[in-house]
C-alpha positions in Angstrom: 114.3 122.4 95.3 113.3 126.0 95.0 115.1 128.1 97.7 112.2 130.7 97.7 109.6 128.1 98.6 110.9 124.8 99.9 107.4 123.2 99.6 107.4 123.5 95.8 109.7 121.7 93.4 109.7 122.6 89.8 112.1 122.6 86.8 112.0 119.8 84.3 109.1 118.1 86.2 105.8 119.8 86.7 105.3 121.7 89.9 104.8 119.4 92.9 103.4 120.2 96.3 106.1 118.4 98.4 104.1 119.0 101.6 101.2 117.1 100.1 103.5 114.2 99.1 105.0 114.2 102.6 101.5 114.1 104.1 100.6 111.1 101.8 103.9 109.4 102.9 103.1 109.9 106.6 99.5 108.6 106.1 100.7 105.6 104.1 103.4 104.6 106.6 101.1 104.9 109.6 98.3 103.0 107.7 100.7 100.1 106.8 102.1 99.8 110.4 98.6 100.1 112.0 97.0 97.6 109.6 99.8 95.0 109.2 101.6 95.2 112.6 99.0 96.7 115.0 101.3 99.5 116.0 101.2 103.2 115.4 104.0 104.9 113.4 104.6 108.6 113.3 107.2 111.1 111.9 110.3 111.4 114.1 113.2 113.7 114.4 116.0 112.7 112.0 118.7 110.7 113.6 122.2 110.3 112.4 122.4 106.9 110.7 120.2 103.9 111.1 122.7 101.8 113.1 125.0 98.9 112.4 123.8 96.3 109.9 121.6 98.5 107.8 118.9 97.1 105.5 117.5 99.1 102.6 114.4 98.1 100.6 114.0 99.8 97.2 110.8 100.0 95.1 111.1 101.5 91.6 108.4 103.9 90.4 107.6 104.2 86.6 104.9 105.8 84.5 103.4 109.1 85.6 106.7 109.5 87.5 110.1 107.9 87.5 112.1 107.2 90.6 112.2 105.2 93.8 111.0 104.8 97.3 113.6 103.5 99.7 113.1 102.3 103.3 116.3 102.1 105.4 116.5 100.7 108.8 118.8 99.0 111.3 118.9 95.2 111.6 117.3 95.5 115.0 114.3 97.5 113.8 114.0 95.2 110.7 113.8 92.2 113.0 111.1 93.9 115.1 109.1 94.8 112.0 109.3 91.1 110.9 108.3 89.9 114.3 105.2 92.3 114.4 104.2 91.1 110.9 104.9 87.3 111.3 104.3 86.8 115.0 107.7 85.0 115.3 110.8 86.7 116.7 113.8 86.1 114.3 117.2 85.4 115.8 119.0 87.2 113.0 118.5 89.2 109.9 117.5 86.3 107.6 115.4 85.8 104.5 112.1 86.3 106.5 113.3 89.7 107.8 114.5 90.8 104.3 111.2 89.7 102.8 109.2 91.6 105.5 111.2 94.8 104.9 110.7 94.5 101.2 107.0 93.9 101.6 106.6 96.9 104.0 108.3 99.1 101.5 106.1 97.8 98.7 102.9 98.4 100.8 104.0 101.9 101.8 104.7 102.8 98.1 101.4 101.4 97.0 99.4 103.2 99.7 101.4 106.4 99.0 100.6 106.5 95.3 97.0 105.5 96.1 96.3 108.8 97.7 96.8 110.7 94.4 94.3 109.6 91.6 96.8 110.3 88.8 99.5 108.2 90.5 97.1 105.5 91.5 96.3 104.7 87.9 99.4 106.0 86.2 102.3 104.8 88.3 103.7 101.3 88.4 105.8 99.8 91.1 108.7 97.3 90.7 109.2 94.3 92.9 111.2 95.2 96.0 115.0 94.8 96.1 116.6 94.5 99.5 120.2 95.4 100.2 121.8 94.3 103.5 125.2 95.2 104.9 127.2 97.8 106.8 129.0 99.6 104.1 127.0 100.7 101.0 125.4 103.8 99.5 122.3 104.1 97.3 122.2 106.7 94.6 119.3 107.9 92.6 119.8 109.7 89.3 117.8 112.7 88.0 115.6 113.2 91.0 114.3 116.8 91.2 111.8 115.7 93.9 113.5 114.3 97.0 111.7 113.7 100.3 113.4 112.1 103.3 111.3 111.3 106.4 112.2 109.6 109.6 109.6 107.5 111.4 109.3 105.9 114.9 107.3 102.9 115.9 107.6 101.6 119.5 111.2 102.7 120.3 112.6 102.0 116.8 113.3 104.4 114.0 113.7 104.1 110.2 113.9 106.4 107.2 111.9 106.5 104.0 113.2 108.5 101.0 111.2 109.3 98.0 113.2 110.4 95.0 111.4 111.1 91.7 110.7 113.1 88.6 107.1 113.7 87.5 106.0 113.7 83.9 103.2 115.9 82.5 
């Protein structure tokens, strides 16, 4: 990221207005939570860690850009998301909860790219991959664009990270 102007990333990828991508991410996240769960979702102050029993859902991005969109949350928040989506409260982080987190990540990625006409038609999404556990790290190679945003719904928080490189 350019130190002179933190809103613009350049280099090997074309110049990107990071503030615009952040705005798209904020809109997409709120839209998915409002539509699918009937609850508002807004940017929040970053919090250290997402708690014990973290889940991460990863969507690969390819085409007009290459990278990933990752949603990371605590097990407690993941269960609440699944409950809001399915109408049934899970007792534990199970297959239903993992599926719900993967689908939310997929919907956010789809809505996010849909706000930019070039990405809407020129960026493909992978199927979601969900990683669960308490001791793991996710790494993204060659990502000159990196946006990390914390969000709050009800009293729960989660983090979405967009890491990508755009192609001309």
